[in-house]
KOLLUM-939632 format. One line per 4 residues: number of its first residue (from 1); their letters; for each residue y, z, x of N, C-alpha, C, O, CB. Coordinates in steps of 0.2 Angstrom, whole numbers. Each point is the difference from the previous one (the first is absolute). Glycine has a CB too. Layout:
N
NUM> A> Y,Z,X,Y,Z,X,Y,Z,X,Y,Z,X,Y,Z,X  ... .
This chain:
200
1> MKIA> -31,-73,-531,8,2,3,0,-3,7,-6,-1,4,7,13,-11  3,-14,9,2,-3,8,-1,4,4,4,4,-1,4,-10,-1  -10,7,5,2,6,6,0,-3,9,-3,-3,4,-6,13,-14  16,-9,10,0,-1,8,0,7,5,4,5,0,4,-18,-4 .
5> VIGA> -14,12,8,0,6,5,2,-2,8,-4,-3,4,-6,9,-12  17,-4,10,1,0,6,-1,6,5,2,6,-1,5,-14,-5  -10,4,11,-5,5,4,-8,0,-1,-2,6,0,11,0,0  -12,-11,-1,-8,-2,-3,-4,1,4,-6,1,-2,8,-10,-3 .
9> TGMV> 0,10,10,-6,2,5,-1,7,1,-5,1,3,8,-12,2  1,16,-6,0,7,3,-8,5,-4,-4,-1,-4,22,0,7  -16,5,1,-3,5,-6,-1,0,-8,-4,-1,-4,9,6,13  0,-4,-7,4,0,-9,0,-7,-4,-1,-1,-6,10,10,9 .
13> GSRV> -7,-13,1,1,-6,-3,-4,-5,-4,1,-3,-5,5,5,12  -13,-1,-1,-5,-3,1,-4,1,-7,-2,-4,-3,4,6,16  -2,4,-14,-4,4,-7,4,0,-6,-2,0,-5,-4,9,13  15,-10,-7,3,-3,-6,-3,-6,-4,-1,0,-6,10,4,11 .
17> VAEA> -10,-10,1,1,-6,-3,-9,1,-2,-1,-3,-5,13,-4,13  -17,10,-6,-8,-1,-2,0,3,-9,-2,-2,-5,-5,5,20  11,3,-13,2,4,-6,3,-5,-6,-4,-1,-5,6,11,14  4,-13,-10,2,-4,-2,-1,-9,-3,2,-4,-3,2,15,10 .
21> RARG> -9,-10,-3,-3,-7,-1,-8,3,-4,-2,-4,-4,10,-4,16  -13,14,-12,-3,-2,-5,1,4,-7,-4,2,-4,-4,-7,14  14,6,-9,2,3,-6,4,-7,-5,3,0,-5,-2,15,13  -2,-21,-4,0,-7,-3,7,-3,2,2,-6,-2,-10,10,-8 .
25> HEVA> 13,0,15,8,-3,-3,-1,-5,6,-5,-2,4,15,14,-11  -3,-13,7,0,-8,5,5,4,6,6,2,-1,-4,-15,-10  -6,13,15,2,4,8,4,-5,4,-3,-6,0,-8,13,0  17,-8,4,2,-4,8,1,6,4,5,4,-1,1,-16,-2 .
29> AGSR> -11,12,8,0,4,4,3,-2,7,-3,-4,4,-5,7,-11  14,-1,8,5,0,7,-1,5,7,-1,6,0,9,-8,-11  -7,0,14,-1,2,8,5,-4,6,2,-6,-2,-15,9,-3  15,-1,11,4,0,5,-4,-11,1,3,-5,-1,0,24,7 .
33> SGSR> -10,-15,-5,-4,-6,3,-4,-5,-4,-4,-5,1,4,13,7  3,-6,-15,-5,-5,-6,-6,-1,3,-2,1,6,11,-9,-12  -12,4,0,-10,0,4,2,-8,-3,6,-2,-1,-17,16,-2  3,-17,3,1,-6,-3,-6,-1,-8,-3,-5,-3,7,-1,18 .
37> QDGW> -4,14,-17,-2,-1,-5,4,-2,-7,6,0,0,-14,6,7  6,-7,-11,3,-1,-6,6,5,-2,0,5,4,-12,-10,-8  16,4,-1,2,8,-2,4,2,6,4,4,-3,-15,-1,-3  13,-3,13,3,3,4,7,-4,3,-1,-5,4,-12,11,-1 .
41> FDVD> 16,-5,-3,5,-2,2,5,5,7,0,6,0,-1,-10,-15  4,1,20,3,3,5,8,4,-3,5,-3,-2,-13,-8,10  8,18,-5,6,3,-5,1,6,5,-4,5,1,0,-9,-15  11,4,19,1,6,3,5,4,-3,5,-3,-2,-8,-2,11 .
45> VADT> 2,12,-9,5,4,-5,7,0,3,6,3,-2,-15,4,-2  8,-9,9,10,0,3,3,-5,-2,6,0,0,-7,3,11  -4,-10,-15,4,-4,-2,4,2,-6,-3,-3,-5,-4,-5,11  11,11,-8,3,2,-8,0,-5,-5,0,2,-6,7,5,10 .
49> AAVA> -7,-15,-2,2,-3,-4,-8,-3,-5,-1,0,-6,14,-3,16  -17,2,-3,-7,-1,-2,-2,5,-4,-4,-3,-4,3,-3,13  2,14,-10,-3,3,-2,3,1,-5,-2,5,-2,-4,-1,10  11,-6,-11,4,1,-4,-4,-5,-6,-2,2,-5,14,2,13 .
53> RVIE> -13,-10,-5,-3,-4,-6,-7,1,1,-3,-2,-5,12,-6,4  -11,10,4,-9,5,-3,0,2,-5,-2,-4,-5,-1,9,13  8,3,-9,3,1,-5,1,-4,-5,-2,2,-5,5,4,12  1,-9,-7,3,-4,-6,-5,-2,-1,-2,4,-5,11,-8,6 .
57> DNDI> -14,-1,1,-5,-5,-3,-7,4,-3,-4,-4,-2,9,-5,11  -6,14,-9,-4,5,-2,1,5,-5,6,2,-2,-8,-5,12  -4,5,-12,2,5,-6,0,8,4,4,4,-1,-12,-12,-10  3,7,16,4,7,3,-1,-1,9,-5,-3,2,3,12,-15 .
61> TVLA> 5,-6,17,-1,-3,8,-5,7,3,2,5,-4,13,-13,7  -19,9,2,0,6,2,1,-1,7,-2,-5,3,-6,10,-11  12,0,12,2,0,9,-3,5,3,2,6,1,9,-9,-3  -16,1,3,-5,4,4,0,-1,8,-4,-1,5,-3,-1,-15 .
65> VPPV> 15,4,11,-1,-3,9,4,7,3,5,2,-2,-3,-18,1  -7,21,7,2,6,1,5,-5,7,1,-6,2,-13,18,-8  15,-3,8,4,-3,7,-5,-1,5,-6,1,-1,16,6,-2  -7,-10,9,-6,2,7,0,5,0,5,2,-2,-5,-9,9 .
69> RTGD> -6,12,-4,0,5,3,0,-1,7,3,5,3,-7,0,-12  1,-9,11,0,1,8,3,-6,4,3,-4,-4,-14,11,3  11,-8,7,2,-3,6,7,-2,-1,3,6,0,-13,-11,3  15,0,-3,7,-1,0,3,0,-6,6,-1,-1,-8,-4,9 .
73> GDVT> -2,5,-13,2,-2,-8,6,5,-3,-1,6,1,-12,-11,-3  16,3,1,6,4,-5,0,1,-5,3,-4,-4,2,2,10  -7,8,-8,-3,4,-7,6,0,-6,0,-1,-7,-6,11,16  12,-10,-4,6,0,-5,3,-8,-4,4,-2,-4,0,14,13 .
77> AIRR> -8,-15,-4,0,-7,-3,-3,-2,-8,2,-5,-3,-3,2,16  -4,7,-15,-1,-1,-7,3,4,-5,-2,0,-5,-7,-3,9  15,6,-2,5,4,-4,5,-5,-2,3,0,-5,-6,12,10  5,-18,2,4,-3,-2,0,-6,-6,5,-1,-4,-5,5,15 .
81> SHQA> -7,-7,-10,-3,-5,-5,0,3,-7,2,-3,-5,-10,-4,14  6,14,-10,2,1,-5,8,0,-4,3,-2,-5,-13,7,9  13,0,3,7,-1,-3,1,-6,-4,2,0,-6,1,5,17  -5,-12,-7,4,-8,1,-3,0,-6,4,-3,-4,-3,-3,16 .
85> LIAA> -7,8,-16,-4,-4,-6,4,5,-6,1,-1,-6,-15,-3,12  16,9,-4,6,4,-7,5,-2,1,3,-1,-5,-6,11,3  5,-12,8,5,-5,-3,3,-7,-1,5,-3,-1,-5,12,4  -8,-11,-2,-1,-7,-2,0,2,-9,3,-4,-4,-10,-3,17 .
89> APQG> 1,12,-16,1,1,-7,-3,-6,-6,2,-3,-5,8,10,11  -17,-7,0,-2,-7,-4,-3,5,-8,0,6,1,-5,-17,13  3,8,-19,-3,0,-9,-4,-1,1,-2,-5,2,8,1,-9  -10,9,7,-8,1,1,-2,7,0,5,4,0,-5,-14,6 .
93> RFIV> -7,12,-7,-3,6,2,-3,-2,5,-1,-6,1,0,12,-10  0,0,13,-2,1,9,-1,5,-1,2,3,-5,3,-9,13  -9,10,-2,-5,5,0,0,0,7,-2,-5,4,-6,4,-15  11,6,12,1,0,10,-5,6,2,-1,5,-4,17,-7,4 .
97> VGGA> -20,1,5,-5,6,-1,1,5,6,0,-2,6,-10,-6,-12  12,15,5,3,1,5,-4,7,5,-3,-3,4,12,-3,-11  -9,11,7,-1,6,5,1,5,-3,5,2,-4,-1,-6,13  -10,9,-6,-1,6,-3,5,6,1,1,5,-3,-11,-10,4 .
101> GALQ> 14,0,8,3,8,1,6,2,-4,3,5,2,-7,-6,9  7,-3,-16,6,1,-3,-1,3,-6,4,0,-4,1,-8,9  -13,13,-5,-1,2,-7,2,9,1,3,0,6,-13,-10,-12  9,15,3,5,4,1,-6,6,-1,-4,-1,-4,16,-5,1 .
105> LPDG> -11,12,8,-7,5,1,4,7,-6,6,0,-3,-10,-3,21  0,7,-19,0,3,-6,9,6,0,2,3,-4,-18,-4,4  19,-1,6,6,3,3,4,-5,-2,6,3,0,-11,3,9  5,-11,-10,5,-5,0,3,-4,4,4,-4,-1,-4,10,-5 .
109> SLLK> -3,-4,13,0,-3,7,-4,-6,0,-4,-1,-5,5,11,12  0,-15,-4,-5,-6,0,-5,0,5,1,2,5,7,-9,-10  -13,4,2,-8,1,4,2,-3,10,-1,3,5,-10,-8,-21  15,-1,16,3,-3,6,3,3,4,2,-3,5,-3,-4,-9 .
113> DSAE> 3,15,1,4,5,6,-4,6,1,2,4,3,9,-6,-5  -16,2,0,-5,6,2,-5,-1,6,-2,-6,1,2,9,-12  0,3,13,-3,1,6,-5,-4,2,-1,-3,5,4,13,-7  -8,-11,-4,-7,-2,-2,1,-8,1,-5,-3,0,1,14,-9 .
117> FPAE> 8,-12,9,0,-9,-2,0,-3,5,5,1,4,2,-2,-13  -12,-5,11,-1,-2,5,6,-5,2,4,-3,-4,-16,6,3  12,-1,8,8,-2,4,0,-9,0,5,-2,0,-5,16,10  -5,-18,-10,-2,-7,0,2,-3,-5,2,-5,0,-12,7,5 .
121> YKAE> 11,1,-10,2,-3,-6,6,4,-5,1,1,-6,-14,-6,7  17,9,8,8,1,-5,3,-2,-1,3,1,-5,-1,3,6  -1,-12,4,7,-4,2,-1,-4,-8,5,-1,-5,-5,-2,22  -8,1,-18,0,-3,-4,1,3,-8,2,-4,-4,-8,-2,14 .
125> SDVF> 5,11,-12,2,5,-5,6,1,-1,1,2,-6,-10,1,8  14,-3,5,7,1,-3,2,-6,-4,2,1,-6,0,6,15  -3,-12,-5,3,-5,-4,-3,-3,-5,1,-5,-2,5,4,10  -11,4,-10,-3,-1,-7,4,5,-6,0,-2,-6,-12,-2,11 .
129> GDIL> 13,8,-2,3,7,-2,7,-4,-3,2,-1,-6,-8,12,16  10,-14,-3,7,-3,-2,-1,-6,-5,5,-1,-4,-1,4,16  -8,-7,-12,-3,-8,-4,1,6,-8,5,0,-3,-19,-11,14  10,14,-11,-1,3,-7,5,3,-4,0,1,-6,-11,2,10 .
133> EDYR> 18,0,1,6,2,-3,6,-6,-1,4,-1,-4,-7,11,10  1,-16,1,3,-7,-3,-2,-4,-7,4,-2,-4,-4,1,17  -7,1,-15,0,0,-6,3,2,-8,2,-2,-5,-9,1,15  6,9,-7,3,4,-6,5,0,1,2,1,-6,-9,7,4 .
137> ASQG> 13,-9,5,9,-4,0,1,-7,-4,5,-2,-4,-3,6,18  -9,-7,-12,3,-7,-2,-3,-2,-9,-4,3,-4,3,-8,19  9,-2,-17,-1,3,-7,-3,-6,-1,0,-4,4,11,11,-8  -15,-9,-3,0,-7,-3,-8,-5,4,-1,-6,0,19,7,0 .
141> LAWT> -23,5,4,-4,-2,3,-7,2,-5,1,5,-3,7,-6,14  -13,-1,-12,-7,0,-2,-5,3,4,-6,-1,-1,9,-7,-4  0,14,10,-6,1,5,-3,8,-3,1,5,-3,5,-12,14  -12,4,-7,-4,7,1,-3,2,6,-2,-4,4,-1,2,-14 .
145> MLAP> 3,8,11,-1,2,7,-7,3,-2,-2,3,-6,15,0,12  -19,-4,0,-7,5,-2,-2,3,6,-1,-4,5,-4,-3,-15  6,13,11,-3,2,7,-7,3,-1,-2,4,-5,14,-2,8  -17,-2,2,-5,2,0,-2,7,-1,4,3,-4,-3,-11,9 .
149> APMI> -5,11,-3,0,8,2,-1,-1,8,0,-5,4,-7,10,-17  7,2,15,1,1,8,-4,-5,4,2,-3,6,0,16,-7  -8,-14,-2,-5,-2,3,-3,-7,-2,-5,2,-4,4,10,7  2,-17,-3,-3,-8,-3,-4,-2,6,2,1,5,8,-5,-12 .
153> APGE> -16,2,4,-5,-5,4,-5,-3,-1,-4,3,-2,7,3,6  -5,-13,-5,-5,-3,-3,-6,6,-2,-1,6,3,5,-19,5  -8,11,-13,-5,4,-2,-3,-2,-8,-1,-5,-1,6,14,11  -5,-4,-15,-3,-2,-6,5,-4,-4,6,3,0,-15,6,-1 .
157> RTGA> 8,-14,-3,4,-1,-8,-5,5,-7,-4,-2,-4,8,-13,7  -2,19,0,-1,4,-10,4,-2,-5,-3,-1,-5,0,12,10  9,-11,-5,4,-5,-7,4,8,-4,3,0,-5,-15,-12,1  11,19,10,3,7,-4,5,0,7,-1,-3,6,-11,12,-15 .
161> YKTE> 17,-6,6,5,1,4,5,7,-5,-1,1,-6,0,-17,11  4,19,-1,6,3,-3,8,0,2,2,-1,5,-11,6,-7  12,-3,-2,8,-4,3,5,6,0,-1,5,-2,1,-16,-4  5,11,10,5,5,1,7,-3,0,0,-6,0,-9,14,7 .
165> TDIP> 13,-5,-6,7,-4,1,5,3,7,2,-5,3,-1,2,-17  0,8,15,3,2,7,-7,5,3,-2,-2,6,18,2,-11  -18,3,3,-5,3,6,-7,-4,-2,-1,-5,-4,5,20,5  -9,-12,4,-5,-5,2,-5,1,-6,1,5,-3,1,-5,18 .
169> AGET> -7,-5,-17,-4,1,-4,-6,3,1,-3,3,-5,8,-10,2  -8,6,9,-5,2,2,-1,0,9,4,-4,3,-7,-1,-16  -1,7,16,-1,-2,8,-2,-8,2,2,-3,5,-8,16,-4  3,-15,-5,-3,-7,3,0,-6,-6,1,2,-6,-10,5,14 .
173> VSAE> 9,-11,-8,-2,-6,-4,-3,-7,3,2,-2,5,8,6,-12  -14,-6,5,-2,-6,5,3,-6,0,3,-1,-6,-12,5,6  9,-9,4,7,-7,-1,-6,-3,-7,4,-5,-1,3,0,17  -12,5,-20,-3,-6,-3,3,6,-7,2,-3,-5,-14,-6,14 .
177> DFAV> 13,15,-9,3,3,-5,9,0,-3,4,1,-4,-15,4,7  10,-5,4,10,-1,-1,3,-6,-1,5,-1,-2,-4,9,10  -6,-14,-6,0,-6,-4,0,-2,-7,2,-4,-3,-6,4,11  -1,8,-11,-2,-2,-6,7,3,-5,3,-2,-5,-17,2,9 .
181> ALVD> 15,6,0,9,0,-4,4,-3,0,2,-1,-6,-1,8,7  2,-10,5,2,-7,1,0,-4,-5,5,-1,-4,-8,2,15  -1,-2,-13,-1,-7,-5,0,2,-6,0,-4,-4,-7,-1,10  8,11,-8,-1,4,-8,6,1,2,3,1,-6,-14,5,1 .
185> EAES> 16,-6,9,7,1,-1,4,-8,1,5,-1,-2,-6,16,7  -3,-20,-2,2,-4,-2,-1,-4,-8,4,-4,-2,-5,5,15  -5,1,-15,-1,-2,-6,3,4,-6,0,-3,-6,-10,-2,11  14,12,-4,2,6,-5,8,-1,1,3,-1,-5,-13,9,5 .
189> GAHR> 13,-8,5,5,0,1,4,9,-1,5,1,-2,-8,-15,-2  -1,17,5,-1,8,-3,4,4,6,0,6,-1,-13,-6,-5  17,-3,12,5,5,4,4,-7,3,-1,-2,6,-8,15,-2  12,-16,-9,6,-3,2,5,4,6,0,6,1,-1,-12,-14 .
193> GTRF> 5,3,15,6,2,3,-1,9,2,4,4,0,3,-15,-8  -14,12,10,0,6,4,-8,1,5,-3,-5,1,11,11,-11  -9,-1,12,-4,1,6,-7,5,-4,0,4,-4,12,-4,14  -18,-4,-7,-4,5,-3,-8,-1,6,-1,-5,4,7,5,-20 .
197> TVAN> -8,4,15,-6,1,6,-8,2,-3,0,3,-5,11,1,13  -16,-5,-6,-6,-1,-4,-5,2,5,0,-4,4,3,-5,-13  -7,15,9,-6,3,4,-5,-1,-3,1,0,-6,4,6,11  -12,-5,-3,-7,-2,-3,-1,8,-5,-5,1,-4,-2,-11,17 .
């Protein structure tokens, strides 16, 4: 399978590249800075035409690009990039790495709106909640969104995880097992046109 990963230098993207290559897939790794290594390419998620070409040229594309959380970065820019991609309507499968903030609590409210939710992630979570609704309202796209557990960090690759759709599947997930779940989805296509979430 030909898999492209946009955002391949990040915590999630780098592990997806490693997991997919370990399974024998042909992986193209993309980032804004590119790389001198074979199999890497330059791409900016804001370049809609370039991203659409990547999606159409591969069996599946992973979009693992988070908003900017600090400094002068505009966290809403990532939503505009996804809206432009939806409008471009590329014909190919892709998986968007989302956030945990738009998952539901038992009372039906969203995790991001709870008093305990970390303030530094609130703006990012609002944006990814909006992006999820943009994809849900779209037509004719082969999209999937995968959200992590509320806590994701580098850790152990166990190969074991559990899934849910609207509620957290658990409190934590290692970045390595998140990548396992993502590549499993790339291979199976079990959650096309929907959001799901994983935890250890």
